[in-house]
VOGU-3710 file (C-alpha; in Angstrom, 3 decimals, decimal comma):
1> mvartytvaf> -25,813/-18,894/43,928  -22,986/-18,352/41,697  -22,642/-20,630/38,589  -19,966/-20,607/36,118  -18,766/-21,846/32,628  -16,050/-21,085/30,177  -15,420/-19,246/26,976  -12,298/-17,956/25,241  -10,893/-14,499/24,264  -8,782/-14,076/21,080
11> egvearivev> -5,243/-12,590/21,092  -4,132/-13,318/17,602  -4,261/-17,148/16,928  -4,275/-17,731/20,754  -7,538/-18,562/22,458  -7,282/-17,586/26,031  -9,605/-19,094/28,640  -12,269/-16,725/30,194  -14,327/-17,896/33,314  -17,814/-16,606/32,924
21> qcavapgmpa> -19,447/-16,298/36,440  -23,020/-15,622/37,079  -24,638/-14,571/40,323  -28,334/-13,963/41,005  -28,846/-12,214/44,152  -31,732/-10,298/46,023  -32,278/-6,522/44,971  -33,576/-4,551/42,302  -34,052/-6,323/39,062  -31,167/-5,588/36,759
31> fqvvglpdka> -28,952/-7,656/34,308  -25,184/-6,444/34,264  -22,244/-7,747/32,491  -18,955/-6,711/33,888  -15,144/-7,554/32,973  -14,171/-5,230/30,366  -16,806/-6,097/27,720  -17,067/-4,282/24,375  -20,267/-3,155/22,911  -21,114/-6,429/21,322
41> vsearnrvrs> -20,544/-8,177/24,653  -22,509/-5,804/26,640  -25,442/-6,166/24,223  -25,501/-9,906/25,066  -27,865/-9,411/28,007  -30,495/-8,137/25,546  -30,069/-11,174/23,166  -30,013/-13,661/26,014  -33,118/-12,286/27,599  -34,963/-12,409/24,283
51> altamavalp> -33,840/-15,864/23,608  -35,078/-17,301/26,973  -38,372/-15,412/26,573  -38,969/-17,075/23,445  -38,407/-20,451/25,038  -40,835/-19,445/27,860  -38,116/-19,156/30,444  -38,575/-16,471/32,824  -35,798/-14,474/34,652  -36,242/-14,064/38,351
61> skritvnlsp> -36,848/-10,577/39,627  -33,453/-10,202/41,061  -30,092/-8,701/40,436  -28,218/-10,752/37,802  -24,516/-10,151/37,630  -22,333/-11,759/34,969  -18,387/-11,345/35,422  -16,025/-12,296/32,664  -12,629/-13,222/34,471  -9,977/-12,268/34,117
71> adlpkegshf> -11,535/-8,834/34,421  -8,588/-6,958/32,924  -8,618/-8,737/29,694  -10,498/-7,043/27,063  -13,524/-9,264/25,642  -14,858/-8,595/21,992  -17,209/-10,464/19,941  -20,765/-11,808/19,995  -19,668/-15,369/20,870  -20,013/-14,660/24,585
81> dlpialalla> -23,892/-14,881/24,275  -23,976/-18,598/24,670  -21,853/-19,067/27,667  -23,575/-16,287/29,454  -26,780/-18,073/28,804  -25,439/-21,145/30,149  -24,214/-19,770/33,170  -27,353/-17,806/33,866  -29,416/-21,082/33,288  -27,207/-22,866/35,820
91> aieilpaeqv> -27,438/-20,106/38,327  -31,082/-20,413/38,270  -30,971/-24,204/38,444  -32,479/-24,862/35,240  -29,169/-26,515/34,119  -26,778/-28,869/36,145  -24,103/-26,729/37,204  -21,467/-29,377/37,114  -21,819/-30,206/33,531  -21,932/-26,337/32,626
101> egtvalgels> -18,780/-25,763/34,535  -16,951/-28,455/32,694  -17,713/-26,715/29,113  -16,209/-24,290/26,999  -18,783/-22,638/25,056  -19,052/-19,927/22,327  -21,827/-18,882/19,950  -24,121/-15,974/18,976  -27,897/-16,019/19,800  -30,561/-14,821/17,670
111> ldgrlvpvlg> -33,585/-13,367/19,294  -35,617/-16,598/18,938  -32,746/-18,797/20,610  -31,146/-20,021/17,363  -27,221/-20,135/17,414  -25,374/-18,205/14,937  -21,956/-19,405/13,636  -19,041/-17,266/14,939  -15,245/-16,925/14,069  -12,578/-18,885/15,888
121> alpaamaaag> -14,002/-22,323/16,589  -10,823/-24,261/15,755  -8,721/-22,211/18,283  -11,446/-22,324/20,818  -11,372/-26,086/20,502  -7,564/-26,181/20,970  -7,976/-24,212/24,135  -10,751/-26,435/25,369  -8,565/-29,432/24,857  -5,768/-27,870/26,879
131> edktllcpra> -7,922/-27,466/29,740  -9,669/-31,051/29,329  -13,257/-29,415/28,803  -15,907/-30,157/26,326  -16,549/-27,679/23,544  -20,119/-26,443/22,751  -20,610/-24,189/19,707  -23,173/-23,576/16,965  -23,990/-26,215/14,561  -22,316/-24,586/11,619
141> sgpeaawvsa> -19,221/-24,256/13,493  -19,067/-27,865/14,753  -17,274/-29,353/11,647  -14,445/-26,918/11,888  -14,089/-27,336/15,757  -14,255/-31,249/15,453  -10,842/-31,353/13,770  -9,358/-31,006/16,960  -9,828/-34,687/18,090  -8,409/-34,142/21,743
151> tpvfapaslg> -11,906/-32,780/23,091  -15,593/-33,734/22,289  -17,309/-31,022/20,338  -21,151/-30,855/20,553  -22,875/-28,558/18,183  -26,556/-27,783/18,880  -28,632/-25,634/16,349  -30,333/-23,575/19,272  -30,235/-22,840/22,900  -33,093/-25,144/23,243
161> eairhftgqa> -31,144/-28,117/21,874  -28,230/-27,194/24,343  -30,683/-27,220/27,295  -31,930/-30,733/26,320  -28,487/-31,908/25,801  -27,333/-30,810/29,409  -30,514/-32,050/30,968  -30,321/-35,487/29,402  -33,495/-35,273/27,418  -31,851/-35,257/24,233
171> plsparpgev> -28,101/-35,798/24,288  -26,211/-34,632/21,298  -23,755/-36,714/19,161  -20,126/-35,384/18,893  -19,646/-33,285/15,800  -17,738/-34,840/12,849  -14,735/-32,853/11,206  -15,481/-31,227/8,024  -14,194/-32,483/4,587  -10,542/-32,068/3,362
181> trnaggrdlr> -10,660/-29,967/0,387  -8,290/-30,303/-2,354  -7,678/-27,994/-5,423  -9,441/-29,735/-8,265  -7,565/-29,066/-11,466  -4,874/-26,283/-11,327  -3,439/-24,219/-13,929  -0,429/-25,957/-15,834  2,894/-24,409/-16,422  2,716/-25,620/-20,010
191> dvkgqerakr> 0,149/-22,965/-20,721  2,900/-20,524/-20,480  4,800/-20,134/-23,940  8,528/-19,817/-23,584  9,901/-18,247/-20,354  11,967/-21,277/-19,442  14,232/-19,133/-17,109  11,116/-17,776/-15,399  9,960/-21,167/-14,865  13,170/-22,418/-13,653
201> aleiaaagrh> 13,192/-19,610/-10,964  9,692/-20,792/-9,995  10,641/-24,332/-9,519  13,518/-23,228/-7,216  11,315/-20,615/-5,112  8,896/-23,520/-4,857  11,418/-26,062/-3,581  13,107/-23,805/-1,082  10,532/-21,044/-0,195  12,668/-18,483/-1,828
211> hllmvgtpgs> 11,247/-14,920/-2,453  11,107/-14,158/-6,210  10,649/-10,860/-8,186  9,706/-11,039/-11,870  10,325/-7,787/-13,909  8,853/-7,660/-17,638  6,774/-5,632/-19,842  2,897/-5,750/-19,617  1,693/-8,961/-21,104  4,788/-11,040/-20,905
221> gksmlaarlp> 3,285/-13,805/-18,578  4,346/-12,659/-15,009  0,884/-13,254/-13,600  0,415/-16,375/-15,468  3,479/-17,706/-13,950  2,541/-16,682/-10,420  -0,933/-18,215/-10,823  0,702/-21,575/-11,613  2,806/-21,571/-8,552  0,192/-23,296/-6,222
231> gilpplgpae> 0,088/-26,143/-8,786  3,761/-27,106/-8,228  3,893/-26,674/-4,393  3,420/-29,864/-2,185  0,238/-30,062/-0,335  0,056/-28,631/3,182  1,292/-31,112/6,023  -1,086/-32,066/8,869  0,681/-29,570/11,253  0,767/-26,931/8,498
241> aletsmihsl> -2,747/-27,317/7,612  -3,737/-26,896/11,388  -1,651/-23,759/11,584  -3,041/-22,032/8,469  -6,636/-23,126/9,270  -6,562/-21,522/12,754  -5,641/-18,264/11,233  -8,334/-18,548/8,333  -10,821/-19,540/11,178  -10,266/-16,142/12,864
251> aglldeggis> -10,969/-14,473/9,415  -13,980/-16,621/8,700  -12,380/-18,135/5,591  -13,085/-21,925/6,359  -15,777/-23,295/3,880  -18,355/-25,403/5,963  -15,674/-26,610/8,496  -13,522/-27,972/5,819  -9,673/-27,944/6,242  -7,871/-27,447/2,857
261> rtrpfrephh> -4,613/-29,019/2,180  -3,876/-26,621/-0,683  -1,408/-23,985/0,123  -2,966/-20,445/0,462  -2,421/-18,038/-2,567  -3,178/-14,308/-1,656  -3,037/-11,801/-4,228  -4,042/-8,331/-2,726  -4,471/-5,331/-4,844  -1,869/-2,499/-4,769
271> tasmaaivgg> -4,291/-0,120/-3,274  -4,525/-2,233/-0,120  -3,833/-0,457/3,144  -1,138/-1,300/5,532  -3,642/-2,857/8,070  -4,873/-5,151/5,231  -1,397/-6,259/4,435  0,181/-6,565/7,839  -3,015/-6,889/10,014  -4,801/-4,464/12,286
281> grgakpgeis> -8,113/-2,646/11,968  -10,744/-3,375/14,714  -9,771/-6,195/16,905  -6,396/-6,385/15,071  -7,325/-8,989/12,640  -4,630/-10,924/10,527  -3,697/-9,391/7,342  -2,793/-10,799/4,065  0,744/-11,826/4,990  -0,712/-13,963/7,694
291> lahngvlfld> -3,476/-15,375/5,640  -0,655/-16,296/3,353  1,015/-18,349/6,048  2,668/-21,439/4,621  1,714/-20,407/1,138  2,197/-17,693/-1,464  1,735/-13,837/-1,157  1,525/-12,495/-4,739  2,166/-8,855/-5,126  1,438/-7,596/-8,655
301> efpefprqvl> 2,515/-4,000/-9,629  5,004/-4,188/-6,809  6,255/-0,745/-7,158  2,958/0,665/-6,992  2,265/-0,519/-3,403  2,618/2,391/-0,937  6,332/2,712/0,211  5,259/2,423/3,932  3,375/-0,806/3,107  6,472/-2,364/1,470
311> etlrqpietg> 8,713/-1,332/4,201  6,604/-3,147/6,798  7,388/-6,396/4,895  10,809/-6,368/5,768  10,988/-7,567/9,419  8,066/-10,411/8,565  10,255/-11,790/5,741  13,089/-12,271/8,217  11,375/-13,422/11,172  8,354/-15,273/9,963
321> evvvaranah> 5,962/-13,472/12,160  4,389/-10,123/12,572  3,460/-8,260/15,893  0,598/-5,858/15,331  0,946/-3,258/18,185  -1,698/-1,165/19,149  -2,047/1,024/22,270  -4,151/-1,670/24,156  -2,748/-4,786/22,515  0,099/-6,612/20,965
331> irypcrfllv> -1,023/-9,418/18,658  1,591/-11,882/17,293  0,629/-13,755/14,132  2,799/-16,212/12,243  3,612/-15,415/8,367  5,973/-17,865/7,008  5,243/-16,925/3,295  6,703/-17,123/-0,196  6,808/-13,741/-1,449  6,427/-13,642/-5,372
341> aaanpckcgy> 6,422/-10,032/-6,837  6,029/-8,660/-10,097  6,837/-5,521/-11,670  6,935/-3,483/-14,934  10,362/-2,255/-15,908  8,958/1,448/-15,519  5,940/3,465/-15,482  4,811/2,801/-18,983  6,157/-0,671/-19,059  8,160/-0,451/-22,278
351> ltdparacgk> 11,485/0,567/-21,086  13,309/-2,287/-23,036  11,474/-1,475/-26,289  13,045/1,381/-28,129  9,955/1,714/-30,252  7,409/2,122/-27,523  9,496/3,612/-24,642  8,834/6,959/-23,305  11,020/9,949/-23,709  12,231/9,533/-20,028
361> aplcgedylg> 13,939/6,341/-20,661  16,173/5,115/-19,003  15,837/7,320/-16,092  12,066/6,273/-15,848  12,981/2,761/-14,994  15,535/3,739/-12,296  12,948/6,016/-10,752  10,187/3,404/-10,992  12,101/0,408/-9,686  13,834/2,743/-7,340
371> risgplmdri> 10,417/2,622/-5,103  11,679/-0,866/-4,055  14,037/-0,014/-1,364  17,710/-1,627/-1,170  16,954/-3,385/2,053  13,885/-4,901/0,740  15,461/-5,872/-2,450  18,218/-7,484/-0,493  15,713/-9,937/0,958  14,455/-11,242/-2,242
381> dlrvevppva> 16,399/-14,405/-3,342  15,732/-14,726/-7,045  15,486/-11,965/-9,529  14,355/-12,712/-13,163  13,663/-10,803/-16,223  10,568/-11,803/-18,190  11,014/-10,864/-21,706  7,916/-10,394/-24,028  6,643/-13,368/-26,189  6,200/-12,565/-29,832
391> ytdldlpetg> 2,863/-13,309/-31,152  4,055/-15,492/-33,679  5,326/-17,943/-31,045  1,839/-18,266/-29,519  1,044/-20,878/-31,944  4,221/-22,907/-31,496  3,883/-26,292/-29,628  4,025/-26,356/-25,667  7,523/-26,453/-24,239  8,970/-27,318/-21,071
401> dasdtvaarv> 7,444/-29,741/-18,235  4,048/-29,968/-16,971  3,071/-28,833/-13,522  2,836/-32,486/-12,361  6,373/-33,224/-13,427  7,926/-29,964/-11,816  5,666/-30,750/-8,696  7,184/-34,083/-8,514  10,795/-32,635/-8,413  9,729/-30,055/-5,797
411> alardrqaar> 8,173/-32,533/-3,613  11,501/-34,626/-3,623  13,451/-31,688/-2,720  11,135/-30,829/0,157  11,459/-34,359/1,308  15,239/-34,090/1,462  14,947/-30,811/3,418  12,525/-32,341/5,778  14,849/-35,044/6,488  17,792/-32,583/6,847
421> fegheaarvn> 16,003/-30,450/9,422  14,295/-33,147/11,469  14,576/-31,870/15,115  15,168/-28,430/14,020  12,070/-26,628/15,207  13,099/-23,133/13,674  13,788/-24,722/9,952  11,616/-26,547/7,812  12,931/-25,538/4,237  16,326/-24,210/3,156
431> adaegqllee> 15,042/-20,501/3,500  14,884/-20,967/7,184  18,462/-22,053/7,536  20,836/-19,654/9,202  23,877/-19,388/11,377  25,785/-22,500/12,070  22,938/-24,580/10,772  23,458/-22,981/7,372  27,210/-23,565/7,328  26,457/-27,080/8,249
441> vaspdpegrd> 24,008/-27,647/5,410  24,974/-25,483/2,519  28,777/-25,132/2,728  29,851/-25,240/-0,969  32,858/-27,286/-2,360  36,279/-25,340/-2,574  35,534/-24,376/-6,227  32,211/-23,242/-5,280  33,376/-21,185/-2,230  36,067/-19,638/-4,060
451> llarvaerfg> 33,542/-18,492/-6,763  31,285/-16,853/-4,101  34,174/-15,208/-2,587  35,099/-13,464/-5,680  31,310/-12,664/-6,356  30,967/-11,042/-2,963  34,070/-8,898/-3,461  33,230/-7,938/-6,838  29,602/-6,939/-6,349  29,838/-5,968/-2,814
461> lsargyhril> 27,573/-8,525/-1,259  25,967/-8,009/2,210  26,090/-10,642/4,562  22,408/-11,225/4,121  22,900/-11,603/0,173  25,849/-13,869/0,726  23,822/-16,285/3,031  20,729/-16,159/0,777  23,020/-17,279/-2,197  23,975/-20,120/-0,065
471> rvartiadld> 20,370/-21,179/0,694  19,387/-21,138/-3,016  22,354/-23,057/-4,032  21,448/-25,740/-1,356  17,896/-25,773/-2,996  19,332/-26,095/-6,332  21,436/-29,071/-5,096  18,541/-30,670/-3,766  16,584/-30,485/-7,016  19,654/-31,909/-8,695
481> gsegvrkphv> 19,631/-34,683/-6,032  23,149/-33,737/-4,812  24,399/-34,393/-1,299  26,767/-31,505/-1,551  26,837/-27,768/-2,969  29,063/-27,703/-5,853  30,297/-24,839/-8,111  27,429/-25,073/-10,792  24,755/-24,720/-8,185  26,429/-21,765/-6,691
491> aeavsfrlta> 26,889/-20,314/-10,107  23,063/-20,784/-10,799  22,237/-19,167/-7,715  24,526/-16,114/-8,228  22,936/-15,799/-11,828  19,504/-15,324/-10,237  20,741/-13,104/-7,658  22,651/-10,697/-9,744  20,217/-10,415/-12,814  20,592/-7,071/-14,367
501> lagr> 17,142/-5,732/-13,986  15,942/-3,207/-16,471  16,394/0,158/-14,942  18,029/-1,082/-11,812
//
């Protein structure tokens, strides 16, 4: 007899359906798993055998063959344990074959039959819903998978509970979604003394998802400013939360099945490898740029990152996705992030302070910031200097608007963009607009266009730089509540684009 059930194999954030076939035939006793399994999948037969023995279920003295179809698709991970066990139990007529065949299952088995939570329950639930099948997963993974309301999700704690569910002895109730988590009490912009121009740049970056570079001496407040960016960003929408959570599910970052409405804030160290930033390693896992999807990627000590790592950011910044290419796989991950970079003006950090700068100034600044290539710098919309704050100013009263006030302005600007780009799948915010769409929504008035033309000619702007100024000007107009882009909006956008960074 041949019994079958279903599970998934992951290709990036996509979960591909895999048919698990089990045949029990006369012959020398054996238990074999075929269909391009990796080591963890091949070892499933030992875990399944031990779990069944712990439940006093004896395997027949026959040849057991499990095939994972399609056979040419690589199978990785321990989540194949549960579907292999279910197909085997259906083949030896302990479970009803019809019910098992209507199920997508994933879960790792311990030797005593308990089910261990696995990664990827949320994408697996999406795949099960697409096939109109039920999902069966470990109890700890149930709240995560239950966010996909289009399919029933059952989450037993052990293989024994799964058996009693299928046989009708103790049917399981559908799992309930985890909690929607929110960031309780963020950091306030008013904690940062002074730095009004940098705060303005932060607001514009948040409103239109424009990439930002801050350059300043050590201790001037660059990291403080970046850490307060999540507090002025609007919460994730339902579609964005699902997109982001699917990536975090594959990385095992969902806490107790809860989906967060707070935008991700990732801040990898400058010693991180290319695989850690872009994605890769064993199984081509998502990197920091994908974990920051729909959120913020903060790269402190920007020039200290390896040159090869920085250059890999160029294409994802433009396209909003990254392809992790390996000899046996090409995995595609989304990565629409807001890049916030911070850098010292030179190696010692005190290029602008004659009393503390090293003897190599100003060449040291040119060499240090020169580690950031021209093509990468061209993709950064906002550039701002963050001057040092005198210690005598630290006792002054707080200045500027609180994060809640700025967040309200950002939310209004985002609402205007959402209405503007309704029906355009490729554009959600101003930073996404390009081509004819950009000309339609960001065309400045005659005075603004004349100013931009003179700036482009005087400073030799690239086509990319020209268009990025238009996008930033459109965002400034949105913050101003203006329907059209006027000369003051263009002038402010130009001022952030052409800031004379120290040493560069």
